[in-house]
MOPAC internal coordinates of N, CA, C and O (Angstrom, degrees):
PM7 1SCF
backbone

  N    0.0000 0     0.00 0     0.00 0    0    0    0
  C    1.4481 1     0.00 0     0.00 0    1    0    0
  C    1.5276 1   107.93 1     0.00 0    2    1    0
  O    1.2310 1   120.77 1   -42.63 1    3    2    1
  N    1.3075 1   116.14 1   137.37 1    3    2    1
  C    1.4592 1   121.90 1   179.10 1    5    3    2
  C    1.5195 1   109.15 1  -104.19 1    6    5    3
  O    1.2310 1   120.60 1   -45.99 1    7    6    5
  N    1.3319 1   116.46 1   134.01 1    7    6    5
  C    1.4625 1   122.55 1   178.73 1    9    7    6
  C    1.5235 1   108.05 1  -112.69 1   10    9    7
  O    1.2310 1   120.76 1   -52.87 1   11   10    9
  N    1.3233 1   116.14 1   127.13 1   11   10    9
  C    1.4595 1   122.52 1  -177.90 1   13   11   10
  C    1.5283 1   109.38 1  -108.83 1   14   13   11
  O    1.2310 1   120.55 1   -36.77 1   15   14   13
  N    1.3227 1   116.56 1   143.23 1   15   14   13
  C    1.4580 1   122.11 1   174.78 1   17   15   14
  C    1.5240 1   108.04 1  -122.90 1   18   17   15
  O    1.2310 1   120.73 1   -50.44 1   19   18   17
  N    1.3346 1   116.22 1   129.56 1   19   18   17
  C    1.4630 1   122.30 1  -176.78 1   21   19   18
  C    1.5215 1   110.69 1  -128.36 1   22   21   19
  O    1.2310 1   120.68 1   -25.91 1   23   22   21
  N    1.3409 1   116.30 1   154.09 1   23   22   21
  C    1.4568 1   122.62 1   169.21 1   25   23   22
  C    1.5195 1   106.66 1   -97.60 1   26   25   23
  O    1.2310 1   120.62 1   -50.60 1   27   26   25
  N    1.3340 1   116.42 1   129.40 1   27   26   25
  C    1.4623 1   121.20 1  -179.30 1   29   27   26
  C    1.5253 1   110.19 1  -127.54 1   30   29   27
  O    1.2310 1   121.26 1   -28.18 1   31   30   29
  N    1.3251 1   115.20 1   151.82 1   31   30   29
  C    1.4601 1   122.86 1   175.20 1   33   31   30
  C    1.5119 1   108.98 1  -121.21 1   34   33   31
  O    1.2310 1   120.52 1   -39.53 1   35   34   33
  N    1.3210 1   116.61 1   140.47 1   35   34   33
  C    1.4644 1   121.12 1   174.14 1   37   35   34
  C    1.5203 1   107.82 1   -71.29 1   38   37   35
  O    1.2310 1   120.35 1   -46.48 1   39   38   37
  N    1.3334 1   116.93 1   133.52 1   39   38   37
  C    1.4614 1   121.28 1   178.24 1   41   39   38
  C    1.5234 1   108.74 1  -120.69 1   42   41   39
  O    1.2310 1   120.89 1   -43.03 1   43   42   41
  N    1.3224 1   115.91 1   136.97 1   43   42   41
  C    1.4520 1   122.05 1  -176.78 1   45   43   42
  C    1.5266 1   110.24 1   -98.98 1   46   45   43
  O    1.2310 1   120.05 1   -19.40 1   47   46   45
  N    1.3444 1   117.50 1   160.60 1   47   46   45
  C    1.4715 1   120.57 1  -176.95 1   49   47   46
  C    1.5297 1   114.50 1   -58.71 1   50   49   47
  O    1.2310 1   119.57 1   155.40 1   51   50   49
  N    1.3331 1   118.42 1   -24.60 1   51   50   49
  C    1.4594 1   119.84 1   179.27 1   53   51   50
  C    1.5288 1   112.53 1   -83.15 1   54   53   51
  O    1.2310 1   120.06 1  -179.30 1   55   54   53
  N    1.3336 1   117.48 1     0.70 1   55   54   53
  C    1.4622 1   121.80 1   177.23 1   57   55   54
  C    1.5155 1   114.26 1    96.82 1   58   57   55
  O    1.2310 1   119.80 1   170.67 1   59   58   57
  N    1.3382 1   117.98 1    -9.33 1   59   58   57
  C    1.4609 1   119.77 1   178.50 1   61   59   58
  C    1.5243 1   109.96 1   -76.41 1   62   61   59
  O    1.2310 1   121.27 1   -21.05 1   63   62   61
  N    1.3280 1   115.18 1   158.95 1   63   62   61
  C    1.4613 1   120.70 1  -178.18 1   65   63   62
  C    1.5223 1   110.26 1  -122.99 1   66   65   63
  O    1.2310 1   121.25 1   -24.12 1   67   66   65
  N    1.3213 1   115.21 1   155.88 1   67   66   65
  C    1.4617 1   121.04 1   175.74 1   69   67   66
  C    1.5267 1   109.26 1   -68.05 1   70   69   67
  O    1.2310 1   120.54 1   -17.59 1   71   70   69
  N    1.3090 1   116.58 1   162.41 1   71   70   69
  C    1.4595 1   120.71 1  -177.71 1   73   71   70
  C    1.5267 1   113.27 1   -86.38 1   74   73   71
  O    1.2310 1   120.00 1   152.82 1   75   74   73
  N    1.3169 1   117.61 1   -27.18 1   75   74   73
  C    1.4548 1   121.26 1  -175.00 1   77   75   74
  C    1.5200 1   111.78 1  -108.72 1   78   77   75
  O    1.2310 1   120.69 1   -52.83 1   79   78   77
  N    1.3167 1   116.28 1   127.17 1   79   78   77
  C    1.4677 1   121.20 1   178.26 1   81   79   78
  C    1.5205 1   109.49 1   -83.19 1   82   81   79
  O    1.2310 1   120.73 1   -29.50 1   83   82   81
  N    1.3289 1   116.20 1   150.50 1   83   82   81
  C    1.4600 1   122.28 1   176.78 1   85   83   82
  C    1.5140 1   108.49 1  -123.90 1   86   85   83
  O    1.2310 1   120.68 1   -19.21 1   87   86   85
  N    1.3212 1   116.31 1   160.79 1   87   86   85
  C    1.4558 1   121.30 1   178.55 1   89   87   86
  C    1.5233 1   110.09 1  -105.36 1   90   89   87
  O    1.2310 1   121.14 1   -38.38 1   91   90   89
  N    1.3221 1   115.42 1   141.62 1   91   90   89
  C    1.4608 1   121.24 1   176.30 1   93   91   90
  C    1.5167 1   107.78 1  -130.17 1   94   93   91
  O    1.2310 1   121.15 1   -39.04 1   95   94   93
  N    1.3175 1   115.40 1   140.96 1   95   94   93
  C    1.4581 1   122.02 1   177.69 1   97   95   94
  C    1.5237 1   108.06 1  -114.85 1   98   97   95
  O    1.2310 1   120.27 1   -49.34 1   99   98   97
  N    1.3371 1   117.09 1   130.66 1   99   98   97
  C    1.4550 1   120.86 1  -179.62 1  101   99   98
  C    1.5274 1   109.87 1  -147.69 1  102  101   99
  O    1.2310 1   121.34 1   -13.15 1  103  102  101
  N    1.3210 1   115.04 1   166.85 1  103  102  101
  C    1.4645 1   120.35 1  -178.45 1  105  103  102
  C    1.5211 1   112.39 1   -98.31 1  106  105  103
  O    1.2310 1   120.22 1   170.77 1  107  106  105
  N    1.3306 1   117.18 1    -9.23 1  107  106  105
  C    1.4639 1   120.83 1   178.30 1  109  107  106
  C    1.5174 1   109.42 1  -106.42 1  110  109  107
  O    1.2310 1   119.71 1   -39.23 1  111  110  109
  N    1.3308 1   118.16 1   140.77 1  111  110  109
  C    1.4648 1   119.47 1   179.64 1  113  111  110
  C    1.5324 1   111.12 1   -71.04 1  114  113  111
  O    1.2310 1   121.09 1   -39.10 1  115  114  113
  N    1.3312 1   115.51 1   140.90 1  115  114  113
  C    1.4579 1   121.92 1   175.58 1  117  115  114
  C    1.5227 1   108.32 1  -113.44 1  118  117  115
  O    1.2310 1   120.33 1   -21.79 1  119  118  117
  N    1.3137 1   116.98 1   158.21 1  119  118  117
  C    1.4580 1   121.52 1  -179.40 1  121  119  118
  C    1.5252 1   108.91 1   -91.92 1  122  121  119
  O    1.2310 1   120.45 1   -54.40 1  123  122  121
  N    1.3289 1   116.75 1   125.60 1  123  122  121
  C    1.4585 1   121.09 1   177.64 1  125  123  122
  C    1.5218 1   108.14 1   -65.83 1  126  125  123
  O    1.2310 1   120.91 1   -51.35 1  127  126  125
  N    1.3114 1   115.86 1   128.65 1  127  126  125
  C    1.4567 1   121.78 1  -175.44 1  129  127  126
  C    1.5110 1   112.32 1    95.57 1  130  129  127
  O    1.2310 1   120.33 1   170.53 1  131  130  129
  N    1.3199 1   116.97 1    -9.47 1  131  130  129
  C    1.4617 1   121.02 1  -178.58 1  133  131  130
  C    1.5178 1   112.24 1   -78.11 1  134  133  131
  O    1.2310 1   120.93 1   -26.01 1  135  134  133
  N    1.3210 1   115.82 1   153.99 1  135  134  133
  C    1.4559 1   123.04 1   178.59 1  137  135  134
  C    1.5242 1   107.83 1  -108.97 1  138  137  135
  O    1.2310 1   120.59 1   -56.22 1  139  138  137
  N    1.3315 1   116.48 1   123.78 1  139  138  137
  C    1.4573 1   121.50 1  -176.35 1  141  139  138
  C    1.5190 1   109.84 1  -122.74 1  142  141  139
  O    1.2310 1   121.10 1   -32.86 1  143  142  141
  N    1.3267 1   115.50 1   147.14 1  143  142  141
  C    1.4556 1   122.04 1   178.74 1  145  143  142
  C    1.5234 1   107.94 1  -114.25 1  146  145  143
  O    1.2310 1   120.82 1   -44.56 1  147  146  145
  N    1.3167 1   116.05 1   135.44 1  147  146  145
  C    1.4737 1   122.94 1   177.81 1  149  147  146
  C    1.5278 1   112.19 1    56.81 1  150  149  147
  O    1.2310 1   120.44 1  -112.25 1  151  150  149
  N    1.3054 1   116.77 1    67.75 1  151  150  149
  C    1.4666 1   120.50 1   179.05 1  153  151  150
  C    1.5275 1   112.80 1   -77.19 1  154  153  151
  O    1.2310 1   119.99 1   171.06 1  155  154  153
  N    1.2948 1   117.62 1    -8.94 1  155  154  153
  C    1.4565 1   120.36 1   178.43 1  157  155  154
  C    1.5162 1   111.07 1   139.37 1  158  157  155
  O    1.2310 1   121.56 1     3.49 1  159  158  157
  N    1.3152 1   114.61 1  -176.51 1  159  158  157
  C    1.4552 1   120.79 1  -178.93 1  161  159  158
  C    1.5278 1   109.74 1   -61.32 1  162  161  159
  O    1.2310 1   120.82 1   -49.69 1  163  162  161
  N    1.3147 1   116.03 1   130.31 1  163  162  161
  C    1.4564 1   121.02 1  -179.64 1  165  163  162
  C    1.5164 1   114.07 1    91.91 1  166  165  163
  O    1.2310 1   119.98 1   173.23 1  167  166  165
  N    1.3308 1   117.65 1    -6.77 1  167  166  165
  C    1.4638 1   122.56 1   179.54 1  169  167  166
  C    1.5250 1   109.71 1  -129.26 1  170  169  167
  O    1.2310 1   120.08 1  -111.83 1  171  170  169
  N    1.3350 1   117.44 1    68.17 1  171  170  169
  C    1.4682 1   120.29 1  -178.19 1  173  171  170
  C    1.5229 1   111.53 1   -77.83 1  174  173  171
  O    1.2310 1   120.81 1   -16.76 1  175  174  173
  N    1.2958 1   116.05 1   163.24 1  175  174  173
  C    1.4582 1   120.95 1   176.07 1  177  175  174
  C    1.5135 1   112.94 1    70.86 1  178  177  175
  O    1.2310 1   121.09 1    28.01 1  179  178  177
  N    1.3267 1   115.52 1  -151.99 1  179  178  177
  C    1.4630 1   121.38 1  -177.12 1  181  179  178
  C    1.5287 1   109.73 1   -94.89 1  182  181  179
  O    1.2310 1   120.72 1   -44.30 1  183  182  181
  N    1.3193 1   116.24 1   135.70 1  183  182  181
  C    1.4616 1   122.40 1   179.58 1  185  183  182
  C    1.5237 1   108.86 1  -126.38 1  186  185  183
  O    1.2310 1   120.44 1   -48.46 1  187  186  185
  N    1.3288 1   116.76 1   131.54 1  187  186  185
  C    1.4687 1   122.58 1   177.29 1  189  187  186
  C    1.5230 1   108.06 1  -101.89 1  190  189  187
  O    1.2310 1   120.26 1   -54.66 1  191  190  189
  N    1.3359 1   117.10 1   125.34 1  191  190  189
  C    1.4652 1   121.65 1   177.54 1  193  191  190
  C    1.5278 1   107.54 1   -79.95 1  194  193  191
  O    1.2310 1   120.53 1   -58.48 1  195  194  193
  N    1.3323 1   116.58 1   121.52 1  195  194  193
  C    1.4651 1   119.08 1  -177.01 1  197  195  194
  C    1.5228 1   113.04 1  -106.37 1  198  197  195
  O    1.2310 1   119.68 1   159.00 1  199  198  197
  N    1.3442 1   118.21 1   -21.00 1  199  198  197
  C    1.4644 1   119.28 1   179.83 1  201  199  198
  C    1.5269 1   110.52 1  -164.96 1  202  201  199
  O    1.2310 1   121.19 1   -29.73 1  203  202  201
  N    1.3299 1   115.32 1   150.27 1  203  202  201
  C    1.4584 1   121.01 1   171.72 1  205  203  202
  C    1.5187 1   106.54 1   -95.51 1  206  205  203
  O    1.2310 1   120.52 1   -58.10 1  207  206  205
  N    1.3246 1   116.60 1   121.90 1  207  206  205
  C    1.4578 1   121.57 1  -175.77 1  209  207  206
  C    1.5156 1   111.29 1   -89.83 1  210  209  207
  O    1.2310 1   120.09 1   135.62 1  211  210  209
  N    1.3391 1   117.43 1   -44.38 1  211  210  209
  C    1.4667 1   120.50 1  -177.22 1  213  211  210
  C    1.5202 1   110.78 1  -152.97 1  214  213  211
  O    1.2310 1   122.08 1   -24.48 1  215  214  213
  N    1.3246 1   113.62 1   155.52 1  215  214  213
  C    1.4708 1   121.58 1   175.61 1  217  215  214
  C    1.5127 1   106.05 1  -138.81 1  218  217  215
  O    1.2310 1   120.26 1   -65.19 1  219  218  217
  N    1.3252 1   117.12 1   114.81 1  219  218  217
  C    1.4589 1   121.80 1  -176.55 1  221  219  218
  C    1.5189 1   110.44 1  -122.20 1  222  221  219
  O    1.2310 1   121.07 1   -36.23 1  223  222  221
  N    1.3054 1   115.56 1   143.77 1  223  222  221
  C    1.4584 1   120.45 1   175.51 1  225  223  222
  C    1.5171 1   108.44 1  -102.03 1  226  225  223
  O    1.2310 1   120.45 1   -52.93 1  227  226  225
  N    1.3432 1   116.75 1   127.07 1  227  226  225
  C    1.4573 1   121.34 1   178.61 1  229  227  226
  C    1.5136 1   108.52 1  -123.72 1  230  229  227
  O    1.2310 1   120.78 1   -45.31 1  231  230  229
  N    1.3132 1   116.12 1   134.69 1  231  230  229
  C    1.4597 1   120.00 1   177.72 1  233  231  230
  C    1.5122 1   109.25 1   -79.44 1  234  233  231
  O    1.2310 1   121.16 1   -34.04 1  235  234  233
  N    1.3255 1   115.39 1   145.96 1  235  234  233
  C    1.4423 1   117.92 1   175.63 1  237  235  234
  C    1.4641 1   114.59 1   137.08 1  238  237  235
  O    1.2310 1   120.10 1   180.00 1  239  238  237

């Protein structure tokens, strides 16, 4: 299983973005630059993926 870590920014409907980036860890690959809605608990609304931080392979 591969675990991906990304930096995401909250994006508002008027196109503005939050000032502080957050990290999210998931098992499915996301597209850098993509806009996602409802990424999970703690990531409400629209989130823009700005960078891939890490990609790790874990057995199990």
